[in-house]
C-alpha positions, 0 to 999 in steps of 0.5 A: 304549311307555315307560309299558308298559315301566315297568309290565312291569319293575316288580318282580312281587308274590310274593303273586300266585303260588300261587293256583288262579286265578293258576296256571290263568291262567299254565297256560292262557297257556303252553298256548296259546303252546305249542300255537301252536309245535306248530301251526307245526311243521305249517305246510307238511307238510299242504300237501305235496300242493298244493305237489307239484301247483303246483311238481312237488316230490318228497316227498324234496325237501319233507322237506328243508324239514322238516329245515331247520325242525328244524335251525334249531329244534334249534340255536336251542333249545340256545342259547335255554336260556342266553338264557332263563336270562340275560334271562327267558322272557317277551320271548323268547316274544314274539319267537318268536310274531312269527317265526311270523307272519313265516313265515306271510307268507313262505310265503303269498307264496312263488313258489320252493323258496328262499322256502319254505325261508326260511319254514321257517327263520323258523318254526324260529326261532320254535319254537326257544325254546319249551321253555326258555321254557315250562318256565321260566315253569311251574317258576317261577310255579306252586305245586308241587301244580299243577306236574304239571297244568301239565306235563299241559296243556302237553303237551295243548296241543302235541298239540292244536296238532298236531291242529289244523294239518292241519285248519286248513291243509288245510281253508282250502286246500280251502275257498278253493282257495288254499294261500297263503290258508291260510298267511296265515291261519296268520300272522294266528293267530300275531299274535292269539296274540301280542296275547293274550300281551302283554295278559296279560304279568303272568301270564308274568313269570318274574322273581318266582322270581329276585327271591325267590331273590336273598338265597340267590344273594347268600349263595352268591356267596361260595362256588365258582361252577359253570361255566354249561356244567357241566351238560353233563357230567351223563349224565342230560342226554344220556340225556334228550336221546337219549330225546327224539331217539328219541321224535321219530323216531317222531313224525316218521313219524306226523306227516308220512308216516303219511297217504300210507303208510296210503293206499298200504299199505291203499288208503284215500282220501287224504281219509280218511287225512289225519285219522290225524294229528289222531286220533293227536294227539287220543288223545294229548291225552286221554292227557296229561290222564290222565298229569297225575294219574299224575305225582303218584302214581308215584315211578318215572316211567320205569316209566310212560313205558316201559309207555305207549310200548311199548303205542304201539310195538306198535300201530304195528308191528301197523299196519305188518304190513298184516294189519288191515282198512283202516279198523281200521288207521287207528283203531289208528294213531290209538289209538297216540297215547294211549300217548305222551300218557300218557307226556308229563307223566311225561317232563317231570317226569323231566327236571325231576328230572334237571336240576341246580338253577339250570339250568332253561332250559339243561337244557330247551333242550339236552334238547329239542333232541333233539326237533328233531334227531329230526325233522331226521334222521328226515324224509329217511329216511321221505320216502325210504321213501315215494318208494321204496314202503317204506310199512310201514317208516314204521310199523315205524320209528316202533315201533323209535323207541318201543322205543329211547326206553324204554331211554333213559328207563330209564337216566334213571330209574335215575340219578334214583333212585340220586341220591335214595337217595344224598341220603337216606343222606348226612345219616345 
């Protein structure tokens, strides 16, 4: 253990950064870790039908488990940004993956609502630091020309994690007849991913950027030092926060409640509607790939975000009308994912442009906690709708969330453009 610690603490070689091979390796590892965090968003929701059968819970009760996950994750994410800026991203990533493994074991052995709640809390703890961790590593290790593609793969992997979870959890449960076995297999998956990260830890070392910036930091030390919380005064930070809040409210509707809503609204069998989340995420993944190319070619990113999210919102509202044939509605709901996917890399780059220098972890932690708050507050609302047969409200609510997020993105983009224009005028 001592030998490993010494090796990992050795100063990283800055020349190792920037090559296509090194960048690709870092992107792949961060993507795999990020995919696991999205997978554990859905550790329990795909099992709701089996949990209802075994324990007699309602959707409203089970939605509280989702809310607990995101309360812990949201609070933890805002705090994790400071921890990442102080201690580095890599050890926090290892701790997070360990927490996922613990959550899977607790869920797999749970015999009460309280134990399921404990599993949700541990999963939330694991999820909390991932956005500050991931974006800190990507921003510090990748060469600028590949940063957009890094954001694209990051978002793509998240969608793939969401897409895989329902198939993995429900598939193992159906094959073995045990939802407990599915949870334990989820724990094993987290342990395997943690092992891969530890073996390849050199490609995740975010301290190299800090080391190269040391002379600049020393030179700046003589000047006035900004308070660590000063970034919270920036309107752009809170606009980004609101953007993530509204987009996540829409995502919550699709992830946890679109399947039963489609089943009741269109009379489709549950065995078919269960795949709407997987379809939505796969379309979103395809959009992420294309969106990575848009980032480097578009100056006003908020325009890309707005067009894509409005497209998705229109499709979801159309599904909510009940006018479509059943299987067409299923396909349209899944297709809406491509709009959110296309907007993803532009969204992440817009946050980077809005963030002040030297506060990467703090800004990403604060902004992305809006994601957790959205899931937390939206889940009980949509769960209530399902319990009271307000099935169309799931899709209309998602569409409204998309529209409100477009408004937030527009203000953020306008602020970034104004700041850039001001910076260009000052030297003259």
